[in-house]
N, CA, C, O and the ligand as a Tripos MOL2 file, in Angstrom:
@<TRIPOS>MOLECULE
protein
  277   275    70     0     0
PROTEIN
NO_CHARGES

@<TRIPOS>ATOM
      1 N          73.1030   64.1790   91.2240 N.3       1 MET1
      2 CA         73.4650   65.5230   91.4100 C.3       1 MET1
      3 C          72.3820   66.4410   90.6390 C.2       1 MET1
      4 O          71.9450   66.1230   89.5330 O.2       1 MET1
      5 N          72.0380   67.4720   91.2460 N.am      2 SER2
      6 CA         71.0710   68.3520   90.5370 C.3       2 SER2
      7 C          71.7570   69.3460   89.6670 C.2       2 SER2
      8 O          72.9080   69.7030   89.9160 O.2       2 SER2
      9 N          71.0710   69.8100   88.6340 N.am      3 ALA3
     10 CA         71.5960   70.7150   87.7060 C.3       3 ALA3
     11 C          72.1110   72.0240   88.4270 C.2       3 ALA3
     12 O          73.0770   72.6360   87.9710 O.2       3 ALA3
     13 N          71.4930   72.4070   89.4760 N.am      4 GLY4
     14 CA         72.0380   73.5550   90.2430 C.3       4 GLY4
     15 C          73.3710   73.3410   90.7600 C.2       4 GLY4
     16 O          74.2100   74.2360   90.6550 O.2       4 GLY4
     17 N          73.6640   72.1430   91.3530 N.am      5 ILE5
     18 CA         74.8950   71.9590   91.9180 C.3       5 ILE5
     19 C          76.0570   71.9970   90.8060 C.2       5 ILE5
     20 O          77.1090   72.6220   90.9370 O.2       5 ILE5
     21 N          75.6910   71.2220   89.6840 N.am      6 ILE6
     22 CA         76.6680   71.2230   88.5850 C.3       6 ILE6
     23 C          77.0420   72.5800   88.0570 C.2       6 ILE6
     24 O          78.1910   72.9570   87.8250 O.2       6 ILE6
     25 N          75.8200   73.3400   87.8780 N.am      7 GLY7
     26 CA         76.1680   74.7500   87.4600 C.3       7 GLY7
     27 C          76.9350   75.5690   88.3390 C.2       7 GLY7
     28 O          77.6860   76.4330   87.8880 O.2       7 GLY7
     29 N          76.7880   75.3390   89.6950 N.am      8 GLY8
     30 CA         77.6400   76.0610   90.6590 C.3       8 GLY8
     31 C          79.1750   75.5980   90.5550 C.2       8 GLY8
     32 O          80.1030   76.4000   90.6630 O.2       8 GLY8
     33 N          79.3360   74.3100   90.3470 N.am      9 ILE9
     34 CA         80.7410   73.7860   90.2760 C.3       9 ILE9
     35 C          81.3960   74.4160   88.9030 C.2       9 ILE9
     36 O          82.5080   74.9440   88.9310 O.2       9 ILE9
     37 N          80.6830   74.3240   87.8070 N.am     10 VAL10
     38 CA         81.2440   74.8030   86.5450 C.3      10 VAL10
     39 C          81.4980   76.3530   86.6170 C.2      10 VAL10
     40 O          82.5290   76.8440   86.1570 O.2      10 VAL10
     41 N          80.5570   77.0680   87.1860 N.am     11 GLY11
     42 CA         80.7200   78.5670   87.4020 C.3      11 GLY11
     43 C          81.9950   78.8160   88.1950 C.2      11 GLY11
     44 O          82.7910   79.6740   87.8120 O.2      11 GLY11
     45 N          82.2190   78.0620   89.3310 N.am     12 GLY12
     46 CA         83.2940   78.2150   90.1450 C.3      12 GLY12
     47 C          84.6360   77.9560   89.4430 C.2      12 GLY12
     48 O          85.6020   78.6910   89.6420 O.2      12 GLY12
     49 N          84.6810   76.8560   88.5860 N.am     13 LEU13
     50 CA         85.8470   76.5380   87.8790 C.3      13 LEU13
     51 C          86.2030   77.6520   86.8110 C.2      13 LEU13
     52 O          87.3710   77.9680   86.5850 O.2      13 LEU13
     53 N          85.1500   78.2110   86.1900 N.am     14 VAL14
     54 CA         85.3600   79.2420   85.2220 C.3      14 VAL14
     55 C          85.9490   80.4410   85.8430 C.2      14 VAL14
     56 O          86.8770   81.0330   85.2920 O.2      14 VAL14
     57 N          85.3820   80.8790   87.1230 N.am     15 VAL15
     58 CA         85.9850   82.0050   87.7180 C.3      15 VAL15
     59 C          87.4410   81.7330   88.2070 C.2      15 VAL15
     60 O          88.2790   82.6340   88.2030 O.2      15 VAL15
     61 N          87.7180   80.4810   88.6230 N.am     16 LEU16
     62 CA         89.1430   80.1640   89.0340 C.3      16 LEU16
     63 C          90.0160   80.1900   87.8400 C.2      16 LEU16
     64 O          91.1180   80.7220   87.9780 O.2      16 LEU16
     65 N          89.6760   79.6720   86.6280 N.am     17 LEU17
     66 CA         90.4590   79.6200   85.4360 C.3      17 LEU17
     67 C          90.7720   81.1670   85.0400 C.2      17 LEU17
     68 O          91.9210   81.5070   84.7590 O.2      17 LEU17
     69 N          89.8160   81.9750   85.0330 N.am     18 ILE18
     70 CA         89.8770   83.2740   84.6450 C.3      18 ILE18
     71 C          90.9050   83.9610   85.5700 C.2      18 ILE18
     72 O          91.7870   84.6840   85.1070 O.2      18 ILE18
     73 N          90.7840   83.7410   86.7540 N.am     19 GLY19
     74 CA         91.7710   84.2920   87.8200 C.3      19 GLY19
     75 C          93.1570   83.8580   87.5050 C.2      19 GLY19
     76 O          94.0870   84.6640   87.5560 O.2      19 GLY19
     77 N          93.3280   82.6010   87.1790 N.am     20 LEU20
     78 CA         94.6420   82.0060   86.8970 C.3      20 LEU20
     79 C          95.2380   82.3940   85.7500 C.2      20 LEU20
     80 O          96.4640   82.4810   85.6950 O.2      20 LEU20
     81 N          94.4200   82.6840   84.6610 N.am     21 LEU21
     82 CA         94.9420   83.0920   83.3310 C.3      21 LEU21
     83 C          95.1860   84.6020   83.1950 C.2      21 LEU21
     84 O          95.8210   85.0630   82.2460 O.2      21 LEU21
     85 N          94.6630   85.3570   84.1730 N.am     22 MET22
     86 CA         94.8760   86.8480   84.1300 C.3      22 MET22
     87 C          96.3720   87.0940   84.4880 C.2      22 MET22
     88 O          96.9370   86.4500   85.3730 O.2      22 MET22
     89 N          96.9510   88.0160   83.7850 N.am     23 PRO23
     90 CA         98.3660   88.3880   84.0230 C.3      23 PRO23
     91 C          98.3980   89.0630   85.4400 C.2      23 PRO23
     92 O          97.4200   89.6900   85.8490 O.2      23 PRO23
     93 N          99.4740   88.9280   86.1330 N.am     24 ALA24
     94 CA         99.6090   89.6130   87.3640 C.3      24 ALA24
     95 C          99.5920   91.2510   87.2600 C.2      24 ALA24
     96 O         100.2760   91.8110   86.4030 O.2      24 ALA24
     97 N          98.8640   91.9070   88.0740 N.am     25 ARG25
     98 CA         98.8780   93.2740   87.9370 C.3      25 ARG25
     99 C          99.9730   93.9090   88.8440 C.2      25 ARG25
    100 O         100.3300   93.4320   89.9210 O.2      25 ARG25
    101 N         100.4340   94.9790   88.3080 N.am     26 VAL26
    102 CA        101.5960   95.7570   88.9540 C.3      26 VAL26
    103 C         101.0750   97.1430   89.3110 C.2      26 VAL26
    104 O         100.3750   97.8060   88.5450 O.2      26 VAL26
    105 N         101.4590   97.5360   90.5180 N.am     27 CYS27
    106 CA        100.9760   98.8830   90.9250 C.3      27 CYS27
    107 C         101.7150   99.9110   90.0860 C.2      27 CYS27
    108 O         102.9360   99.8950   89.9260 O.2      27 CYS27
    109 N         100.8810  100.8110   89.5600 N.am     28 PRO28
    110 CA        101.4570  102.0060   88.6050 C.3      28 PRO28
    111 C         102.2790  102.9680   89.4330 C.2      28 PRO28
    112 O         103.0840  103.7500   88.9260 O.2      28 PRO28
    113 N         102.0200  102.8660   90.8490 N.am     29 ASN29
    114 CA        102.7450  103.8680   91.7260 C.3      29 ASN29
    115 C         104.0600  103.3270   92.1830 C.2      29 ASN29
    116 O         105.0720  103.9950   91.9740 O.2      29 ASN29
    117 N         104.1310  102.1540   92.8010 N.am     30 CYS30
    118 CA        105.2640  101.5880   93.4000 C.3      30 CYS30
    119 C         105.8210  100.4070   92.6420 C.2      30 CYS30
    120 O         106.9640  100.0470   92.9200 O.2      30 CYS30
    121 N         105.1050   99.7390   91.6760 N.am     31 GLY31
    122 CA        105.6310   98.6910   91.0440 C.3      31 GLY31
    123 C         105.4620   97.3130   91.7010 C.2      31 GLY31
    124 O         105.9780   96.3130   91.2020 O.2      31 GLY31
    125 N         104.7420   97.2740   92.8110 N.am     32 ALA32
    126 CA        104.5800   96.1130   93.5400 C.3      32 ALA32
    127 C         103.6180   95.1240   92.7440 C.2      32 ALA32
    128 O         102.6550   95.5750   92.1230 O.2      32 ALA32
    129 N         103.8840   93.8600   92.7790 N.am     33 VAL33
    130 CA        102.9580   92.9010   92.0730 C.3      33 VAL33
    131 C         101.8060   92.6670   93.0920 C.2      33 VAL33
    132 O         101.9540   92.4450   94.2930 O.2      33 VAL33
    133 N         100.6380   92.7540   92.4140 N.am     34 GLN34
    134 CA         99.3500   92.5720   93.3030 C.3      34 GLN34
    135 C          98.9160   91.1560   93.3200 C.2      34 GLN34
    136 O          99.0920   90.4490   92.3280 O.2      34 GLN34
    137 N          98.3560   90.7070   94.3990 N.am     35 PRO35
    138 CA         97.7770   89.2970   94.5250 C.3      35 PRO35
    139 C          96.5280   89.2560   93.4920 C.2      35 PRO35
    140 O          95.7480   90.1860   93.2870 O.2      35 PRO35
    141 N          96.5080   87.9820   92.8890 N.am     36 LYS36
    142 CA         95.5010   87.7980   91.9970 C.3      36 LYS36
    143 C          94.0100   87.8390   92.5730 C.2      36 LYS36
    144 O          93.0630   88.2730   91.9170 O.2      36 LYS36
    145 N          93.9190   87.3800   93.7610 N.am     37 PHE37
    146 CA         92.6510   87.3240   94.3300 C.3      37 PHE37
    147 C          92.5290   88.3940   95.3640 C.2      37 PHE37
    148 O          92.8020   88.1910   96.5470 O.2      37 PHE37
    149 N          92.0920   89.5880   94.8720 N.am     38 ARG38
    150 CA         92.0130   90.7480   95.7270 C.3      38 ARG38
    151 C          90.8100   90.6530   96.5120 C.2      38 ARG38
    152 O          89.8460   89.9620   96.1820 O.2      38 ARG38
    153 N          90.8840   91.4450   97.6910 N.am     39 GLN39
    154 CA         89.6440   91.6830   98.4340 C.3      39 GLN39
    155 C          89.3830   93.0000   98.1320 C.2      39 GLN39
    156 O          90.2320   93.8890   98.2030 O.2      39 GLN39
    157 N          88.0010   93.1900   97.7290 N.am     40 PRO40
    158 CA         87.4410   94.4800   97.4750 C.3      40 PRO40
    159 C          87.5250   95.3790   98.6700 C.2      40 PRO40
    160 O          87.1200   94.9250   99.7400 O.2      40 PRO40
    161 N          87.9830   96.5550   98.6210 N.am     41 ARG41
    162 CA         88.0480   97.3790   99.7850 C.3      41 ARG41
    163 C          86.7860   98.3550   99.8880 C.2      41 ARG41
    164 O          86.5270   98.9510  100.9340 O.2      41 ARG41
    165 N          86.1890   98.4480   98.9830 N.am     42 ASN42
    166 CA         84.9420   99.2300   98.9680 C.3      42 ASN42
    167 C          83.8940   98.8120   97.9610 C.2      42 ASN42
    168 O          84.1620   97.8680   97.2180 O.2      42 ASN42
    169 N          82.7340   99.4190   97.8640 N.am     43 PHE43
    170 CA         81.6360   98.9980   96.9940 C.3      43 PHE43
    171 C          82.0270   99.1470   95.5330 C.2      43 PHE43
    172 O          81.6580   98.3120   94.7070 O.2      43 PHE43
    173 N          82.7670  100.1960   95.2030 N.am     44 ARG44
    174 CA         83.1450  100.4280   93.8040 C.3      44 ARG44
    175 C          84.0220   99.3880   93.3400 C.2      44 ARG44
    176 O          83.8460   98.9040   92.2220 O.2      44 ARG44
    177 N          84.9780   98.9890   94.1160 N.am     45 GLN45
    178 CA         85.8890   97.8380   93.6500 C.3      45 GLN45
    179 C          85.1630   96.5440   93.5130 C.2      45 GLN45
    180 O          85.4860   95.7560   92.6230 O.2      45 GLN45
    181 N          84.1530   96.2720   94.3890 N.am     46 ALA46
    182 CA         83.4450   95.0610   94.2420 C.3      46 ALA46
    183 C          82.6140   95.1610   93.1300 C.2      46 ALA46
    184 O          82.3400   94.0980   92.5740 O.2      46 ALA46
    185 N          82.1150   96.2640   92.6420 N.am     47 MET47
    186 CA         81.2290   96.3260   91.5280 C.3      47 MET47
    187 C          81.9980   96.4800   90.1790 C.2      47 MET47
    188 O          81.5560   95.9110   89.1810 O.2      47 MET47
    189 N          83.0070   97.1460   90.1240 N.am     48 TRP48
    190 CA         83.6440   97.4950   88.8510 C.3      48 TRP48
    191 C          85.1450   96.9150   88.7240 C.2      48 TRP48
    192 O          85.8430   97.0960   87.7270 O.2      48 TRP48
    193 N          85.5350   96.2190   89.8250 N.am     49 GLY49
    194 CA         86.9250   95.7830   89.6880 C.3      49 GLY49
    195 C          87.7960   96.8950   90.2850 C.2      49 GLY49
    196 O          87.3110   97.7230   91.0550 O.2      49 GLY49
    197 N          89.1010   96.9070   89.9200 N.am     50 GLY50
    198 CA         89.9800   97.7500   90.4480 C.3      50 GLY50
    199 C          90.4700   97.2870   91.8850 C.2      50 GLY50
    200 O          89.8800   96.3600   92.4400 O.2      50 GLY50
    201 N          91.4260   97.8520   92.4250 N.am     51 PHE51
    202 CA         92.1020   97.2640   93.6990 C.3      51 PHE51
    203 C          92.8890   98.3800   94.3570 C.2      51 PHE51
    204 O          93.1140   99.4690   93.8300 O.2      51 PHE51
    205 N          93.2700   98.0130   95.5180 N.am     52 THR52
    206 CA         94.1530   98.8960   96.2870 C.3      52 THR52
    207 C          95.4590   98.2670   96.4520 C.2      52 THR52
    208 O          95.4850   97.1080   96.8670 O.2      52 THR52
    209 N          96.5100   98.8580   96.1920 N.am     53 CYS53
    210 CA         97.8530   98.3470   96.2370 C.3      53 CYS53
    211 C          98.1640   97.8850   97.6520 C.2      53 CYS53
    212 O          97.9210   98.6130   98.6150 O.2      53 CYS53
    213 N          98.6870   96.7100   97.7760 N.am     54 VAL54
    214 CA         98.9680   96.0150   99.0540 C.3      54 VAL54
    215 C         100.1450   96.6840   99.7720 C.2      54 VAL54
    216 O         100.3070   96.5900  100.9880 O.2      54 VAL54
    217 N         100.9740   97.3770   98.9390 N.am     55 THR55
    218 CA        102.2330   97.9690   99.4830 C.3      55 THR55
    219 C         102.1130   99.4460   99.8150 C.2      55 THR55
    220 O         102.4540   99.9330  100.8930 O.2      55 THR55
    221 N         101.5980  100.1120   98.7910 N.am     56 CYS56
    222 CA        101.5640  101.7090   99.1180 C.3      56 CYS56
    223 C         100.1630  102.1950   99.2720 C.2      56 CYS56
    224 O          99.9650  103.3580   99.6240 O.2      56 CYS56
    225 N          99.1730  101.3710   99.0290 N.am     57 GLY57
    226 CA         97.8530  101.7680   99.3210 C.3      57 GLY57
    227 C          97.1910  102.6590   98.2450 C.2      57 GLY57
    228 O          96.1040  103.1800   98.4930 O.2      57 GLY57
    229 N          97.8310  102.8600   97.0150 N.am     58 CYS58
    230 CA         97.2170  103.5960   95.9900 C.3      58 CYS58
    231 C          96.0820  102.8820   95.3880 C.2      58 CYS58
    232 O          96.1550  101.6530   95.3890 O.2      58 CYS58
    233 N          95.0470  103.4410   94.8740 N.am     59 GLU59
    234 CA         93.9240  102.8440   94.2330 C.3      59 GLU59
    235 C          94.0710  102.8850   92.6980 C.2      59 GLU59
    236 O          94.4890  103.8470   92.0550 O.2      59 GLU59
    237 N          93.6610  101.6870   92.2040 N.am     60 MET60
    238 CA         93.7350  101.5180   90.6740 C.3      60 MET60
    239 C          92.4120  101.0280   90.2890 C.2      60 MET60
    240 O          91.6720  100.4440   91.0800 O.2      60 MET60
    241 N          92.0950  101.2930   88.9580 N.am     61 ASP61
    242 CA         90.8080  100.7860   88.3900 C.3      61 ASP61
    243 C          91.1860   99.3390   87.8350 C.2      61 ASP61
    244 O          92.2990   98.8580   88.0430 O.2      61 ASP61
    245 N          90.2300   98.6970   87.1420 N.am     62 ARG62
    246 CA         90.3430   97.3070   86.7630 C.3      62 ARG62
    247 C          91.4140   97.1300   85.7450 C.2      62 ARG62
    248 O          91.9150   96.0190   85.5690 O.2      62 ARG62
    249 N          91.8190   98.2650   85.0090 N.am     63 ASN63
    250 CA         92.8830   98.1120   84.0120 C.3      63 ASN63
    251 C          94.1530   98.4890   84.5360 C.2      63 ASN63
    252 O          95.1030   98.6310   83.7670 O.2      63 ASN63
    253 N          94.2770   98.6750   85.8330 N.am     64 GLY64
    254 CA         95.5910   98.8870   86.4720 C.3      64 GLY64
    255 C          96.0110  100.4280   86.4310 C.2      64 GLY64
    256 O          97.1580  100.7590   86.7300 O.2      64 GLY64
    257 N          95.0410  101.3570   86.0490 N.am     65 ARG65
    258 CA         95.4110  102.7600   85.9950 C.3      65 ARG65
    259 C          95.1560  103.3510   87.3120 C.2      65 ARG65
    260 O          94.1850  102.9940   87.9790 O.2      65 ARG65
    261 N          95.9500  104.2000   87.6980 N.am     66 LYS66
    262 CA         95.9590  104.8900   88.9860 C.3      66 LYS66
    263 C          94.8140  105.7810   88.9920 C.2      66 LYS66
    264 O          94.5260  106.5120   88.0430 O.2      66 LYS66
    265 N          94.0770  105.6960   90.2310 N.am     67 ILE67
    266 CA         92.8500  106.6300   90.4070 C.3      67 ILE67
    267 C          93.3360  107.7390   91.2530 C.2      67 ILE67
    268 O          93.7980  107.5280   92.3740 O.2      67 ILE67
    269 N          93.2330  108.9970   90.7000 N.am     68 SER68
    270 CA         93.7380  110.0430   91.5550 C.3      68 SER68
    271 C          92.5480  110.5450   92.4450 C.2      68 SER68
    272 O          91.4440  110.8240   91.9770 O.2      68 SER68
    273 N          92.8550  110.6280   93.6830 N.am     69 SER69
    274 CA         91.8580  111.0310   94.5910 C.3      69 SER69
    275 C          92.3090  112.3150   95.4810 C.2      69 SER69
    276 O          91.5420  112.7840   96.3220 O.2      69 SER69
    277 ZN        101.7110  100.6050   95.1510 Zn       70 ZN70
@<TRIPOS>BOND
     1     1     2 1
     2     2     3 1
     3     3     4 2
     4     3     5 am
     5     5     6 1
     6     6     7 1
     7     7     8 2
     8     7     9 am
     9     9    10 1
    10    10    11 1
    11    11    12 2
    12    11    13 am
    13    13    14 1
    14    14    15 1
    15    15    16 2
    16    15    17 am
    17    17    18 1
    18    18    19 1
    19    19    20 2
    20    19    21 am
    21    21    22 1
    22    22    23 1
    23    23    24 2
    24    23    25 am
    25    25    26 1
    26    26    27 1
    27    27    28 2
    28    27    29 am
    29    29    30 1
    30    30    31 1
    31    31    32 2
    32    31    33 am
    33    33    34 1
    34    34    35 1
    35    35    36 2
    36    35    37 am
    37    37    38 1
    38    38    39 1
    39    39    40 2
    40    39    41 am
    41    41    42 1
    42    42    43 1
    43    43    44 2
    44    43    45 am
    45    45    46 1
    46    46    47 1
    47    47    48 2
    48    47    49 am
    49    49    50 1
    50    50    51 1
    51    51    52 2
    52    51    53 am
    53    53    54 1
    54    54    55 1
    55    55    56 2
    56    55    57 am
    57    57    58 1
    58    58    59 1
    59    59    60 2
    60    59    61 am
    61    61    62 1
    62    62    63 1
    63    63    64 2
    64    63    65 am
    65    65    66 1
    66    66    67 1
    67    67    68 2
    68    67    69 am
    69    69    70 1
    70    70    71 1
    71    71    72 2
    72    71    73 am
    73    73    74 1
    74    74    75 1
    75    75    76 2
    76    75    77 am
    77    77    78 1
    78    78    79 1
    79    79    80 2
    80    79    81 am
    81    81    82 1
    82    82    83 1
    83    83    84 2
    84    83    85 am
    85    85    86 1
    86    86    87 1
    87    87    88 2
    88    87    89 am
    89    89    90 1
    90    90    91 1
    91    91    92 2
    92    91    93 am
    93    93    94 1
    94    94    95 1
    95    95    96 2
    96    95    97 am
    97    97    98 1
    98    98    99 1
    99    99   100 2
   100    99   101 am
   101   101   102 1
   102   102   103 1
   103   103   104 2
   104   103   105 am
   105   105   106 1
   106   106   107 1
   107   107   108 2
   108   107   109 am
   109   109   110 1
   110   110   111 1
   111   111   112 2
   112   111   113 am
   113   113   114 1
   114   114   115 1
   115   115   116 2
   116   115   117 am
   117   117   118 1
   118   118   119 1
   119   119   120 2
   120   119   121 am
   121   121   122 1
   122   122   123 1
   123   123   124 2
   124   123   125 am
   125   125   126 1
   126   126   127 1
   127   127   128 2
   128   127   129 am
   129   129   130 1
   130   130   131 1
   131   131   132 2
   132   131   133 am
   133   133   134 1
   134   134   135 1
   135   135   136 2
   136   135   137 am
   137   137   138 1
   138   138   139 1
   139   139   140 2
   140   139   141 am
   141   141   142 1
   142   142   143 1
   143   143   144 2
   144   143   145 am
   145   145   146 1
   146   146   147 1
   147   147   148 2
   148   147   149 am
   149   149   150 1
   150   150   151 1
   151   151   152 2
   152   151   153 am
   153   153   154 1
   154   154   155 1
   155   155   156 2
   156   155   157 am
   157   157   158 1
   158   158   159 1
   159   159   160 2
   160   159   161 am
   161   161   162 1
   162   162   163 1
   163   163   164 2
   164   163   165 am
   165   165   166 1
   166   166   167 1
   167   167   168 2
   168   167   169 am
   169   169   170 1
   170   170   171 1
   171   171   172 2
   172   171   173 am
   173   173   174 1
   174   174   175 1
   175   175   176 2
   176   175   177 am
   177   177   178 1
   178   178   179 1
   179   179   180 2
   180   179   181 am
   181   181   182 1
   182   182   183 1
   183   183   184 2
   184   183   185 am
   185   185   186 1
   186   186   187 1
   187   187   188 2
   188   187   189 am
   189   189   190 1
   190   190   191 1
   191   191   192 2
   192   191   193 am
   193   193   194 1
   194   194   195 1
   195   195   196 2
   196   195   197 am
   197   197   198 1
   198   198   199 1
   199   199   200 2
   200   199   201 am
   201   201   202 1
   202   202   203 1
   203   203   204 2
   204   203   205 am
   205   205   206 1
   206   206   207 1
   207   207   208 2
   208   207   209 am
   209   209   210 1
   210   210   211 1
   211   211   212 2
   212   211   213 am
   213   213   214 1
   214   214   215 1
   215   215   216 2
   216   215   217 am
   217   217   218 1
   218   218   219 1
   219   219   220 2
   220   219   221 am
   221   221   222 1
   222   222   223 1
   223   223   224 2
   224   223   225 am
   225   225   226 1
   226   226   227 1
   227   227   228 2
   228   227   229 am
   229   229   230 1
   230   230   231 1
   231   231   232 2
   232   231   233 am
   233   233   234 1
   234   234   235 1
   235   235   236 2
   236   235   237 am
   237   237   238 1
   238   238   239 1
   239   239   240 2
   240   239   241 am
   241   241   242 1
   242   242   243 1
   243   243   244 2
   244   243   245 am
   245   245   246 1
   246   246   247 1
   247   247   248 2
   248   247   249 am
   249   249   250 1
   250   250   251 1
   251   251   252 2
   252   251   253 am
   253   253   254 1
   254   254   255 1
   255   255   256 2
   256   255   257 am
   257   257   258 1
   258   258   259 1
   259   259   260 2
   260   259   261 am
   261   261   262 1
   262   262   263 1
   263   263   264 2
   264   263   265 am
   265   265   266 1
   266   266   267 1
   267   267   268 2
   268   267   269 am
   269   269   270 1
   270   270   271 1
   271   271   272 2
   272   271   273 am
   273   273   274 1
   274   274   275 1
   275   275   276 2
@<TRIPOS>SUBSTRUCTURE
     1 MET1         2 RESIDUE 1 A MET
     2 SER2         6 RESIDUE 1 A SER
     3 ALA3        10 RESIDUE 1 A ALA
     4 GLY4        14 RESIDUE 1 A GLY
     5 ILE5        18 RESIDUE 1 A ILE
     6 ILE6        22 RESIDUE 1 A ILE
     7 GLY7        26 RESIDUE 1 A GLY
     8 GLY8        30 RESIDUE 1 A GLY
     9 ILE9        34 RESIDUE 1 A ILE
    10 VAL10       38 RESIDUE 1 A VAL
    11 GLY11       42 RESIDUE 1 A GLY
    12 GLY12       46 RESIDUE 1 A GLY
    13 LEU13       50 RESIDUE 1 A LEU
    14 VAL14       54 RESIDUE 1 A VAL
    15 VAL15       58 RESIDUE 1 A VAL
    16 LEU16       62 RESIDUE 1 A LEU
    17 LEU17       66 RESIDUE 1 A LEU
    18 ILE18       70 RESIDUE 1 A ILE
    19 GLY19       74 RESIDUE 1 A GLY
    20 LEU20       78 RESIDUE 1 A LEU
    21 LEU21       82 RESIDUE 1 A LEU
    22 MET22       86 RESIDUE 1 A MET
    23 PRO23       90 RESIDUE 1 A PRO
    24 ALA24       94 RESIDUE 1 A ALA
    25 ARG25       98 RESIDUE 1 A ARG
    26 VAL26      102 RESIDUE 1 A VAL
    27 CYS27      106 RESIDUE 1 A CYS
    28 PRO28      110 RESIDUE 1 A PRO
    29 ASN29      114 RESIDUE 1 A ASN
    30 CYS30      118 RESIDUE 1 A CYS
    31 GLY31      122 RESIDUE 1 A GLY
    32 ALA32      126 RESIDUE 1 A ALA
    33 VAL33      130 RESIDUE 1 A VAL
    34 GLN34      134 RESIDUE 1 A GLN
    35 PRO35      138 RESIDUE 1 A PRO
    36 LYS36      142 RESIDUE 1 A LYS
    37 PHE37      146 RESIDUE 1 A PHE
    38 ARG38      150 RESIDUE 1 A ARG
    39 GLN39      154 RESIDUE 1 A GLN
    40 PRO40      158 RESIDUE 1 A PRO
    41 ARG41      162 RESIDUE 1 A ARG
    42 ASN42      166 RESIDUE 1 A ASN
    43 PHE43      170 RESIDUE 1 A PHE
    44 ARG44      174 RESIDUE 1 A ARG
    45 GLN45      178 RESIDUE 1 A GLN
    46 ALA46      182 RESIDUE 1 A ALA
    47 MET47      186 RESIDUE 1 A MET
    48 TRP48      190 RESIDUE 1 A TRP
    49 GLY49      194 RESIDUE 1 A GLY
    50 GLY50      198 RESIDUE 1 A GLY
    51 PHE51      202 RESIDUE 1 A PHE
    52 THR52      206 RESIDUE 1 A THR
    53 CYS53      210 RESIDUE 1 A CYS
    54 VAL54      214 RESIDUE 1 A VAL
    55 THR55      218 RESIDUE 1 A THR
    56 CYS56      222 RESIDUE 1 A CYS
    57 GLY57      226 RESIDUE 1 A GLY
    58 CYS58      230 RESIDUE 1 A CYS
    59 GLU59      234 RESIDUE 1 A GLU
    60 MET60      238 RESIDUE 1 A MET
    61 ASP61      242 RESIDUE 1 A ASP
    62 ARG62      246 RESIDUE 1 A ARG
    63 ASN63      250 RESIDUE 1 A ASN
    64 GLY64      254 RESIDUE 1 A GLY
    65 ARG65      258 RESIDUE 1 A ARG
    66 LYS66      262 RESIDUE 1 A LYS
    67 ILE67      266 RESIDUE 1 A ILE
    68 SER68      270 RESIDUE 1 A SER
    69 SER69      274 RESIDUE 1 A SER
    70 ZN70       277 GROUP 0 **** ****
């Protein structure tokens, strides 16, 4: 196995672990628990984190604070 493949596997495991260890986020607007593996809805979410509530559609930053729009 090449070092590149090993690095890829280790990197993937670290990302997986971080995802599993993070507490579940709750929507500040409606209180719905958000899925741990979010799909970024736009460029800002992909770059900076943050997510869109699956239930009410309100936007939050990566710390779970509501983004007023
Ligand atoms: Zn919500």
